C-alpha positions in Angstrom: -156.0 249.5 26.6 -159.2 249.7 28.1 -157.5 251.5 31.4 -155.9 253.8 29.7 -159.1 255.0 28.0 -161.2 255.3 31.0 -158.3 257.1 32.9 -159.1 259.8 30.5 -163.0 259.9 31.5 -161.9 259.3 35.2 -160.1 263.2 34.2 -163.1 264.5 32.6 -164.9 263.4 35.0 -163.1 265.3 37.7 -163.3 268.5 35.5 -167.0 268.0 35.3 -167.0 268.6 39.6 -165.5 271.3 39.6 -166.8 273.7 37.0 -170.8 272.4 37.9 -173.8 271.7 36.4 -174.3 274.8 33.8 -170.9 274.9 32.0 -171.3 274.4 28.5 -170.1 271.3 26.8 -167.9 273.0 24.2 -165.7 274.9 27.0 -165.5 270.9 28.3 -163.8 269.6 25.2 -160.9 272.5 25.6 -160.4 271.7 28.8 -159.9 268.1 28.1 -157.6 269.0 25.7 -155.4 271.3 27.7 -154.0 268.6 29.8 -152.9 265.8 27.3 -149.1 266.7 27.6 -149.6 265.4 31.4 -150.9 261.8 29.6 -147.0 260.8 29.5 -146.7 261.2 33.1 -147.7 257.7 34.2 -145.6 255.3 32.0 -142.9 257.4 32.3 -143.0 257.4 36.1 -143.6 253.6 35.6 -140.3 253.2 34.0 -138.6 255.2 35.7 -139.5 252.7 39.1 -138.6 250.2 36.6 -135.4 251.4 36.0 -135.0 252.9 40.0 -136.0 248.5 41.1 -133.8 246.8 38.7 -130.8 249.7 39.9 -131.6 248.5 43.7 -130.9 245.1 42.7 -128.2 245.1 41.2 -126.8 247.2 44.2 -128.1 244.7 46.8 -126.6 241.7 44.7 -123.6 243.6 45.4 -124.3 244.2 48.7 -125.1 239.8 48.9 -121.4 239.3 46.9 -119.2 241.5 49.7 -121.1 239.6 52.7 -120.4 236.6 51.4 -116.7 237.0 50.8 -116.6 238.2 46.9 -114.9 241.0 45.2 -113.8 243.0 41.7 -110.5 242.5 41.3 -108.3 244.8 39.5 -108.3 242.6 36.3 -111.6 240.8 35.5 -111.7 238.1 33.5 -115.3 238.1 32.0 -115.9 234.5 30.9 -117.5 234.9 26.7 -119.7 232.0 27.3 -121.7 233.2 30.0 -122.1 236.9 28.0 -123.0 234.9 24.9 -126.2 234.0 26.6 -129.5 235.3 25.1 -131.2 235.8 29.0 -129.5 238.4 31.2 -127.1 236.5 34.4 -126.0 237.8 37.7 -122.9 239.1 35.8 -125.1 241.0 33.5 -127.3 242.2 36.7 -123.3 244.0 38.2 -122.6 245.2 34.4 -126.3 247.2 34.6 -125.6 248.2 38.6 -123.5 251.4 37.8 -125.2 253.8 35.8 -128.9 252.6 37.1 -129.6 254.9 40.2 -128.6 258.0 42.4 -126.3 256.5 45.2 -128.7 258.3 47.3 -131.0 255.2 46.7 -128.7 252.6 46.8 -127.9 253.2 50.5 -130.9 253.1 51.5 -131.5 249.2 50.6 -128.3 247.6 51.4 -128.9 247.5 55.3 -131.7 245.1 54.6 -129.8 243.2 52.4 -127.3 242.3 55.0 -129.3 239.8 56.5 -130.5 237.8 53.8 -127.7 235.1 54.4 -128.8 234.2 57.7 -132.3 235.7 57.6 -134.7 233.0 57.1 -137.4 235.6 55.9 -135.6 235.3 52.8 -138.9 233.3 51.5 -141.6 235.2 50.2 -144.8 232.8 51.2 -147.0 232.3 48.5 -144.3 233.2 45.5 -142.7 230.7 43.5 -138.3 230.3 43.4 -137.7 231.6 39.9 -134.0 231.7 38.6 -132.0 234.5 38.2 -132.4 234.6 34.4 -136.1 235.1 35.1 -135.9 237.4 38.0 -134.0 239.8 34.9 -136.7 239.4 32.7 -138.8 243.2 32.3 -142.5 242.5 32.4 -144.5 241.5 29.7 -146.5 244.4 29.7 -143.5 246.9 29.7 -141.9 244.9 27.3 -145.0 246.0 24.7 -145.5 249.2 25.2 -143.6 252.0 24.3 -142.6 253.7 27.8 -143.2 257.5 26.5 -146.2 256.6 23.9 -149.6 258.8 26.1 -152.2 256.7 27.0 -154.3 258.2 24.6 -152.3 257.0 21.7 -153.4 252.9 22.8 -156.8 253.3 21.7 -158.1 252.0 19.1 -158.9 253.7 16.1 -162.7 252.5 16.6 -162.6 253.6 20.1 -161.8 257.0 19.5 -164.0 259.9 19.8 -165.0 262.0 17.1 -165.8 266.1 17.0 -168.9 265.4 17.4 -169.5 263.5 20.6 -172.5 264.4 22.2 -171.4 266.3 25.8 -173.8 264.4 27.4 -172.6 260.9 26.9 -169.3 262.0 28.1 -170.4 261.9 31.8 -171.8 258.4 31.6 -168.4 257.1 29.9 -167.0 259.0 32.8 -168.7 257.0 35.7 -168.2 253.5 34.7 -164.5 253.7 35.0 -164.6 255.1 38.4 -162.9 252.4 40.7 -160.3 252.2 38.1 -159.2 255.5 39.6 -156.2 255.0 41.7 -154.5 251.4 39.1 -151.9 253.6 38.0 -150.0 254.4 41.4 -151.1 250.9 42.6 -149.3 249.6 39.3 -146.5 251.0 40.0 -146.3 250.2 44.1 -147.0 246.6 42.0 -144.5 246.6 39.3 -141.7 247.6 42.7 -143.2 245.0 44.6 -142.3 242.6 41.8 -138.9 243.8 41.0 -137.6 243.6 45.0 -139.3 240.2 44.8 -137.0 239.1 42.1 -134.2 240.4 44.1 -134.6 238.7 47.1 -135.1 235.4 45.5 -132.0 235.9 43.3 -129.8 237.6 46.0 -131.7 234.1 48.1 -130.4 232.2 45.1 -126.9 233.5 45.6 -126.4 232.9 48.9 -127.7 229.6 48.9 -125.5 228.3 46.2 -122.5 230.1 48.2 -123.5 227.9 51.0 -123.1 224.7 48.9 -119.9 225.2 47.9 -118.8 226.0 50.8 -120.3 222.8 52.4 -119.1 220.3 49.7 -122.6 220.1 48.6 -124.0 218.9 45.0 -125.7 220.8 43.2 -125.1 220.9 39.8 -126.1 216.5 39.7 -129.6 217.5 42.0 -128.3 215.5 45.0 -128.0 217.7 47.7 -131.4 218.1 48.4 -131.7 221.5 47.4 -135.6 223.5 47.5 -134.2 225.3 44.5 -134.8 223.9 41.3 -132.9 226.4 39.5 -129.1 226.1 41.4 -129.4 221.7 40.0 -129.4 223.4 36.1 -126.4 222.9 34.8 -125.9 226.2 33.3 -127.4 228.1 36.0 -125.1 226.9 38.6 -121.8 227.8 36.2 -123.4 231.5 35.9 -123.2 231.9 39.3 -120.2 230.0 39.4 -118.6 232.4 37.1 -120.2 235.4 38.9 -118.9 234.4 42.1 -115.5 234.7 40.6 -115.8 237.0 37.9 -115.6 239.2 40.7 -112.6 237.5 42.2 -112.7 236.0 45.5 -111.6 237.9 48.4 -110.6 235.0 50.7 -108.0 232.1 49.4 -109.5 229.8 51.8 -112.0 229.0 49.1 -110.1 228.4 46.4 -109.8 224.4 47.1 -113.9 224.6 47.3 -114.3 226.5 43.7 -112.3 223.5 42.5 -113.7 220.9 43.6 -117.2 221.8 43.0 -115.7 222.2 39.3 -114.8 218.7 39.4 -117.8 217.2 40.3 -119.8 219.8 38.0 -117.9 218.6 35.2 -118.4 214.8 36.3 -122.0 215.5 36.1 -122.2 217.2 32.9 -120.2 215.5 30.1 -121.2 217.5 27.2 -120.1 220.7 28.7 -116.6 220.3 29.4 -115.1 223.7 28.0 -117.8 225.4 29.5 -115.8 226.9 33.2 -112.4 226.7 31.2 -112.2 230.7 31.8 -112.9 230.1 35.3 -111.2 227.9 35.9 -108.0 230.0 34.1 -108.8 232.8 36.1 -108.2 230.7 39.9 -105.3 228.7 38.6 -103.6 232.9 37.3 -104.5 233.7 41.1 -103.9 230.4 43.0 -101.8 228.0 41.3 -100.6 225.9 43.8 -104.2 225.7 45.3 -105.1 224.9 42.0 -103.3 222.1 41.4 -102.6 220.1 44.7 -106.9 220.3 45.2 -107.4 218.9 42.1 -104.5 216.2 42.8 -106.3 215.7 46.4 -109.5 215.2 44.3 -108.7 213.4 41.8 -105.3 211.4 42.2 -106.4 208.6 39.2 -106.8 211.5 37.3 -110.5 210.7 35.8 -112.0 212.5 32.5 -113.4 215.4 34.6 -109.5 216.0 35.8 -108.0 215.3 32.5 -110.4 218.0 31.3 -109.5 220.5 34.1 -106.2 220.0 33.5 -106.4 221.3 29.6 -108.1 224.2 30.5 -105.0 225.2 33.6 -102.3 224.5 30.7 -104.0 225.8 27.9 -102.2 229.5 28.7 -98.2 229.5 28.8 -98.1 231.5 32.2 -100.2 228.9 34.2 -98.8 226.2 32.4 -94.7 226.5 33.4 -96.7 227.0 37.4 -98.5 223.9 37.1 -95.7 222.4 36.1 -92.9 223.4 38.1 -95.5 222.3 41.2 -96.0 219.4 39.6 -92.3 218.3 39.0 -92.4 219.0 43.3 -94.2 216.4 44.0 -92.6 214.1 41.8 -89.6 214.3 43.6 -91.2 213.5 47.2 -91.7 209.6 47.3 -94.4 208.3 48.8 -96.2 211.5 49.3 -95.9 215.7 49.7 -96.8 217.3 52.4 -98.9 220.6 51.3 -100.8 222.6 53.0 -103.1 224.8 51.3 -105.2 227.9 52.2 -108.1 226.8 53.8 -105.7 224.9 56.3 -105.9 221.0 54.3 -102.7 219.3 55.2 -103.5 216.2 53.1 -100.2 214.5 51.3 -100.5 214.4 47.4 -99.4 211.2 46.3 -96.4 211.9 43.9 -97.8 208.9 41.8 -100.9 211.2 41.1 -98.6 213.5 39.9 -97.4 211.4 37.3 -99.8 210.0 35.9 -101.3 214.1 35.0 -98.3 214.5 33.7 -98.8 211.9 31.6 -101.9 212.9 31.3 -100.9 216.0 30.1 -97.9 215.4 27.8 -100.7 213.4 25.7 -102.5 216.6 25.3 -99.8 218.0 22.8 -100.0 221.5 24.2 -98.2 223.8 26.5 -95.0 222.7 24.3 -92.8 225.8 25.3 -94.1 225.0 28.9 -92.7 222.0 28.9 -89.6 222.5 27.4 -89.1 225.1 30.1 -89.8 222.7 33.2 -88.0 219.3 31.4 -84.6 219.6 33.7 -87.1 219.4 37.0 -89.7 217.6 35.1 -86.8 215.1 34.1 -84.9 214.7 37.4 -88.1 213.9 39.8 -89.4 211.3 37.1 -86.1 209.7 37.2 -86.1 209.9 40.9 -89.5 208.4 41.3 -88.5 205.4 39.4 -85.8 204.4 41.9 -87.3 205.3 44.9 -91.3 203.0 43.6 -88.1 200.1 42.8 -86.9 200.1 46.3 -90.0 201.1 48.4 -93.7 200.5 47.6 -95.8 201.4 50.7 -99.4 200.3 51.0 -101.3 203.3 50.0 -99.6 203.9 46.9 -100.7 200.0 46.0 -103.7 201.2 46.6 -103.5 204.2 44.4 -102.0 202.6 41.7 -104.8 199.2 41.7 -107.2 202.4 41.3 -105.8 204.4 38.2 -104.9 200.5 36.4 -109.0 200.6 36.6 -109.7 203.3 34.7 -106.9 202.4 32.1 -104.6 200.1 30.7 -101.8 200.4 32.1 -98.3 198.5 33.5 -98.4 196.4 36.4 -95.9 198.4 38.4 -95.6 202.3 39.2 -91.6 201.9 38.4 -92.5 200.9 34.6 -95.1 203.4 34.4 -92.9 206.5 35.4 -90.5 204.9 32.9 -93.5 205.1 30.4 -93.9 208.8 31.3 -90.1 209.3 31.1 -90.3 208.3 27.6 -93.3 210.3 26.7 -91.1 213.4 28.2 -88.5 212.6 26.0 -90.4 212.1 23.2 -92.7 215.4 23.5 -88.4 216.9 23.3 -87.8 215.0 19.9 -84.9 213.0 21.6 -86.0 209.6 20.5 -82.7 208.9 19.2 -81.8 208.9 23.6 -85.0 206.0 23.9 -84.1 204.0 21.3 -80.2 204.2 21.9 -81.3 203.2 25.7 -84.1 200.4 24.3 -81.1 198.7 22.3 -78.7 199.1 25.3 -81.2 197.6 27.7 -80.8 200.7 29.9 -84.4 201.2 30.7 -84.7 197.5 32.3 -81.1 198.3 33.8 -83.1 201.4 35.2 -85.5 199.3 36.5 -82.7 197.9 39.1 -82.0 199.5 42.0 -78.3 197.9 41.9 -78.0 198.7 38.3 -80.1 202.4 38.5 -76.9 204.6 38.7 -75.0 202.4 35.8 -78.2 203.2 33.8 -78.4 207.0 34.9 -74.8 207.3 33.4 -75.9 205.4 30.1 -78.5 208.0 29.6 -76.6 210.7 30.8 -74.0 209.9 28.1 -76.8 209.8 25.1 -78.4 212.9 26.0 -74.6 214.2 26.3 -74.4 213.5 22.7 -77.3 213.8 21.1 -78.9 217.1 23.3 -76.2 218.3 24.7 -77.9 221.9 26.0 -80.5 219.6 27.8 -78.0 217.6 29.1 -76.6 220.9 30.4 -79.6 222.3 32.3 -80.1 219.2 34.0 -76.3 219.0 35.2 -77.9 222.8 36.5 -81.1 221.3 38.3 -78.2 218.3 40.0 -76.0 220.7 41.1 -78.7 222.0 43.5 -80.0 218.4 44.7 -76.5 217.8 45.3 -76.3 220.9 47.5 -78.6 219.2 49.6 -77.0 217.7 53.2 -79.5 214.2 52.9 -79.7 213.9 49.4 -81.5 210.5 48.5 -81.0 210.1 45.5 -77.1 211.5 45.6 -75.4 207.9 43.5 -77.4 208.8 40.6 -77.3 212.0 40.9 -73.2 212.0 41.1 -73.4 209.3 38.0 -75.4 211.6 35.9 -72.5 214.6 36.8 -69.7 212.5 36.1 -70.6 211.8 32.9 -72.3 215.3 31.4 -68.9 216.6 32.9 -67.6 216.0 29.6 -69.7 218.1 27.5 -69.8 221.0 30.4 -67.2 224.3 30.6 -65.3 223.5 33.3 -64.7 227.1 33.8 -67.7 228.2 34.3 -69.5 225.6 36.7 -66.2 224.0 37.7 -66.2 225.5 41.3 -69.6 224.5 42.3 -68.7 221.6 41.4 -65.9 220.9 42.4 -67.4 222.0 46.1 -70.1 218.8 45.5 -67.3 216.4 44.7 -65.1 217.4 47.9 -68.1 217.0 50.0 -68.7 213.6 48.3 -65.1 212.4 48.4 -65.2 210.8 52.0 -68.8 209.4 51.4 -69.2 205.6 53.2 -70.1 204.6 49.8 -67.7 202.8 47.8 -69.3 203.9 44.5 -69.7 207.3 45.5 -66.1 208.1 46.3 -65.4 205.9 42.8 -68.0 208.6 41.1 -66.4 211.7 42.9 -62.8 210.6 41.6 -64.3 210.3 38.2 -65.1 213.5 38.4 -61.8 214.6 39.6 -60.1 213.1 36.9 -62.2 215.3 34.1 -61.7 218.5 36.6 -57.9 218.3 36.5 -57.5 218.2 33.4 -58.2 222.1 32.6 -55.3 224.2 34.6 -57.6 226.8 36.4 -59.7 223.8 37.8 -56.7 221.9 38.6 -55.1 224.4 40.9 -58.4 224.9 42.6 -58.0 221.6 43.4 -54.5 221.7 45.4 -56.6 221.6 48.9 -57.9 217.9 48.1 -54.1 216.4 48.2 -54.0 215.7 51.8 -57.5 213.7 51.3 -56.3 212.1 47.9 -52.7 211.1 49.4 -55.3 209.1 52.2 -56.3 207.2 49.7 -54.1 205.9 48.3 -54.1 203.3 51.1 -57.4 201.7 50.4 -57.6 198.4 49.3 -60.0 199.2 46.5 -57.7 198.7 43.6 -60.5 201.0 41.2 -59.9 203.5 43.6 -56.5 203.4 44.1 -56.7 203.7 40.2 -58.8 206.6 39.8 -56.7 208.5 42.6 -53.4 207.7 40.7 -54.8 209.3 38.2 -56.1 212.5 39.7 -53.0 213.2 41.3 -51.1 213.0 38.5 -52.7 215.2 36.6 -52.7 217.5 39.5 -48.4 217.2 39.8 -48.3 216.9 36.1 -48.1 221.1 36.1 -44.8 222.0 37.3 -45.7 225.3 39.2 -47.8 223.4 42.2 -45.4 223.0 44.8 -46.5 220.2 47.6 -45.3 220.0 51.1 -43.1 219.0 52.9 -45.3 216.9 54.7 -47.7 215.8 52.1 -44.6 215.0 50.1 -43.6 213.2 52.7 -47.2 211.0 52.4 -47.6 211.0 49.3 -43.8 209.1 48.8 -44.2 206.6 51.0 -47.7 205.4 49.8 -46.6 205.3 46.5 -43.8 203.0 46.5 -46.1 200.0 47.2 -48.2 200.6 43.7 -44.9 200.2 41.7 -45.6 196.3 42.1 -49.7 196.7 42.0 -51.1 194.0 39.3 -52.1 196.9 37.5 -49.9 198.2 34.5 -51.5 201.5 34.7 -51.3 201.9 38.3 -47.8 201.3 37.9 -46.8 203.4 35.5 -49.1 206.4 37.4 -47.4 206.3 40.7 -44.1 205.5 39.2 -44.3 209.0 37.6 -46.2 210.4 40.5 -43.3 209.3 42.6 -40.7 211.1 39.5 -42.9 214.7 40.3 -43.2 214.7 43.9 -38.8 214.7 43.8 -39.4 217.4 41.4 -42.1 219.7 43.3 -41.4 218.8 46.5 -40.0 221.7 48.6 -36.4 222.3 49.0 -36.6 222.3 52.4 -38.1 219.0 53.0 -35.8 217.3 50.3 -33.5 216.2 53.3 -36.6 214.4 55.1 -37.6 213.0 52.2 -34.2 210.7 51.2 -34.5 208.1 53.4 -38.0 207.5 50.8 -36.6 207.8 48.1 -33.4 206.1 49.3 -35.6 202.2 49.2 -36.8 203.2 46.2 -33.6 202.2 44.2 -34.1 198.5 44.2 -37.8 198.3 43.3 -37.1 200.6 40.6 -34.0 198.8 39.2 -35.8 195.1 39.2 -38.8 197.6 37.1 -36.6 198.2 33.9 -36.5 195.1 33.4 -41.1 194.8 33.0 -42.3 193.4 29.9 -44.1 196.4 29.8 -42.1 198.1 27.9 -43.8 202.1 28.9 -42.8 200.6 32.3 -39.3 199.8 32.1 -38.8 203.4 30.7 -40.8 205.0 33.7 -38.8 203.0 35.9 -35.5 204.2 34.1 -36.2 207.9 34.1 -37.1 207.8 37.7 -34.1 205.9 38.8 -32.4 208.0 37.1 -34.1 211.1 39.0 -33.5 209.4 41.7 -29.5 209.0 41.9 -29.5 212.5 41.0 -31.4 213.6 43.7 -28.9 211.0 46.2 -26.2 212.7 44.0 -25.2 208.9 43.3 -23.2 210.1 40.2 -21.5 205.9 39.5 -25.4 205.4 39.8 -26.2 208.0 37.1 -23.5 207.2 34.5 -25.0 203.4 34.7 -28.1 204.5 34.4 -27.6 206.6 31.2 -25.9 204.2 29.7 -28.3 201.3 30.5 -25.3 199.0 31.5 -27.8 198.0 34.3 -25.7 194.7 35.2 -23.0 196.7 37.1 -25.8 199.0 38.8 -26.3 196.1 41.7 -22.1 195.4 41.9 -22.0 199.1 42.5 -25.4 200.0 44.9 -23.6 196.9 46.9 -20.4 198.0 47.6 -20.5 201.2 48.6 -23.9 200.2 50.4 -22.7 197.1 52.4 -24.7 198.1 55.7 -27.9 197.9 53.9 -27.6 194.4 52.1 -29.9 192.4 54.7 -32.3 195.4 53.5 -31.9 194.9 50.0 -33.0 191.2 50.2 -36.0 192.0 51.7 -36.9 193.8 49.2 -35.7 191.5 46.7 -37.2 188.4 48.1 -40.9 189.5 46.7 -39.2 189.9 43.1 -39.0 185.4 43.2 -42.5 185.4 43.3 -43.2 187.6 40.1 -45.5 186.4 37.3 -43.0 188.1 35.0 -39.8 186.0 34.1 -37.3 188.8 33.6 -38.0 189.9 36.8 -37.7 187.0 38.6 -34.4 186.7 36.9 -33.3 190.0 37.8 -34.1 189.3 41.7 -32.2 186.3 41.2 -29.1 187.6 40.2 -29.3 190.4 43.1 -29.4 188.5 45.2 -26.7 186.0 44.8 -24.5 189.0 44.0 -25.9 190.3 47.5 -24.9 187.0 49.1 -21.4 188.0 49.2 -21.4 191.2 51.4 -23.8 188.9 54.1 -22.3 188.9 57.3 -23.6 188.4 60.7 -27.3 187.4 60.0 -27.4 183.9 59.8 -31.2 183.5 60.4 -32.0 185.9 57.1 -29.7 183.7 55.0 -31.1 180.5 55.9 -35.0 182.4 55.2 -33.9 183.4 51.8 -31.8 179.8 51.2 -35.1 178.4 51.7 -36.8 180.5 49.3 -34.2 180.0 46.9 -34.8 176.5 46.6 -38.2 176.6 46.1 -37.1 177.9 42.7 -35.3 175.0 41.5 -38.3 173.4 40.1 -39.5 176.5 37.5 -40.8 176.3 34.5 -38.0 178.3 33.1 -34.9 176.5 33.1 -32.7 179.6 33.2 -34.2 180.4 36.4 -33.9 177.2 38.1 -30.1 177.4 37.1 -29.8 180.6 38.9 -31.6 179.7 41.9 -29.1 176.5 42.2 -26.3 179.2 41.7 -27.4 181.3 44.0 -28.2 179.1 47.1 -24.5 177.5 46.4 -23.3 180.8 47.1 -25.3 181.5 50.0 -24.8 178.1 51.7 -20.9 178.8 51.6 -21.5 182.7 52.6 -23.5 181.0 56.0 -20.8 178.5 56.5 -18.0 181.0 56.8 -20.6 183.1 59.0 -20.5 180.6 61.5 -19.4 181.1 64.9 -16.8 178.4 65.2 -15.1 180.2 62.2 -15.4 183.5 63.7 -13.8 183.3 66.5 -10.2 181.1 66.6 -8.7 179.9 69.4 -6.6 181.7 71.7 -4.3 179.7 71.5 -4.2 180.3 67.1 -4.6 184.1 67.6 -1.1 183.6 70.0 0.4 181.7 67.4 -0.1 184.0 64.1 1.0 186.8 65.8 4.4 185.5 67.3 4.7 183.6 63.8 3.6 186.1 61.0 4.0 183.1 58.4 1.8 181.1 59.8 -1.1 183.7 58.5 -1.9 182.9 54.9 -2.7 179.2 55.7 -4.7 179.9 58.1 -6.5 182.0 56.0 -6.5 179.6 53.1 -7.7 176.4 55.3 -10.8 178.7 56.7 -11.4 179.1 52.6 -11.4 175.3 51.9 -13.2 174.3 54.6 -15.8 177.2 53.9 -15.7 176.2 49.7 -16.1 172.2 51.0 
């Protein structure tokens, strides 16, 4: 206030020197009153100078951001926490810089600032280092004094000059403050210097903070050996980080460093877990892969700070879906996933770390909609991890799991933890009934066994299909993509789930893609995989449209009929039976021949269902075969006469009826009307005699076919075979060795448990022995003298044949 009073005196003194010593005092007072409008100029100039200094600072801060690689994004996200602070922050400085001063002034200051990050001259000797908030505070006198009020108004009332003041006293008062004549200009220069000093110190702080983030130095914890104490302040470092992220990151290479710094900041500041949520959201929206992968690398055990970061980045649905998708990708790569971040880091990310993070996320009870969207991938890859964590446990994964167990009470093995996470996922989608059903059937324990894992997966598919069919169908779509890969490490469990879920799918929509996958795995080296494929083909073949598409698989299926695996054969016959139940399907001649040949041994299969299916299929082959190929098919059809005849006596009524129908079809195919009449009338006791009478040349072949039925566990079949052999013995000629083998076989049946079989075996032996004697060489060729006598005397012929017959019977 004294300065303002003395400035007026200095002004009067200058006027006095110009007028001379003879000037009247009254004129002096009038001249004093004239320059009063100029009294406001020093205050106004000072305020304008201060505004220009602040503008220079803001534009220079923008230049610093450009230099260190910071740019404004097109859509800004201003953190509300920073804006709510009472003191100005660097982000506020940026907002004020837009209209503070003309562009011409900014151009003069930028070149000097661009050298700040690497110039040691940034440090100002003799001055203390101030914070960003303090650098933004205006001078205290400028706040207390209105900038536009004339200096004269700042005089105290007691010091105001009255109208009758003596003119002689004025020169004396004006002479005292003469050394302060240059104060207004000096004040403006000092104010400008202070503003520039604040700018330099704030710019130095921003550059120092940025360098420390790139160098992975610890700032918030105060352990980095920083000279600037404000950078160790949690709020200051958070505000600076907000400033950098708010204005955008020009290069994605810096994102992993930001994420690591945020994790360290949250580790040190327990009470401010939500302070950097908006900053983290801005990063994950722009670079989701870098944020997720870096967080998994920095905190694989998912500590408190990491949980806070996961909570922040899944708080929005858009970010939550992208984060869960990346987690699912990491889950499916055991034991680790090779992913490259923007900074060039190729460190592997453990799949177990993603499981721990997912387990934490599921317990946060948020982002339910995102979990629903990503459920199929998460479910499939968790099952994948359960399997591989059971069969393979690398040392580094085991070490990580021990570290995870130190932080909280977790299961002893990672595979059990994966099952625990899978249950949490099902609970999150309100599928508790599936969890309970598998618990009741011991499905979860079965899932932890590598040999029975695929059975448990199939059981899980059945339970999910019956309770939550939409989820089951969405999982199938995910499995189709997985199984379409050339090398799928989890193909057997995936196929088990797919086959079980086919019942609940609309086959007409996805049948073509499913058929492609099944046909590709039909010749897998794994027998269980082939069984699962055939189970799927059984389901597909029940649809007429899909069954027609399966015609190309007929040749491959025929080859499987020769397999030693009974289960595989049974399913193959079922598939072929469904295929040829449609009469519109025509078999090519080569395929029909192969199929007829492969089916006949199955007539005697121990499984009655295989017997029935093969007999029915054989009949279908005769009906659907091409007309051109029927001639080539006749030998195979003729060989089926006797087996079908024997099975007409089968204890299984369905097999007996199917055999009778097939036998009637065979007789019609061979154009044997006599046999057709016998079968139609069900006079089967006449069938053997009628067959042997016209097929005498094939009697030995018939006997060889009948021998295996003597060992049948069914008594009706043994009895029918014995009767046929006894009757066929009468037609045997010139085959003594075969007769001897048959006789020895029949002698073994004399002690059969059934008296009827024993009696029949004894009678058949006698008949064959008589035939054997009759076929001896001595009786076949009589002596020459006897032949001549018979020729000369016809009366001897009857006696001769009577003697031969009596000797044979003896």
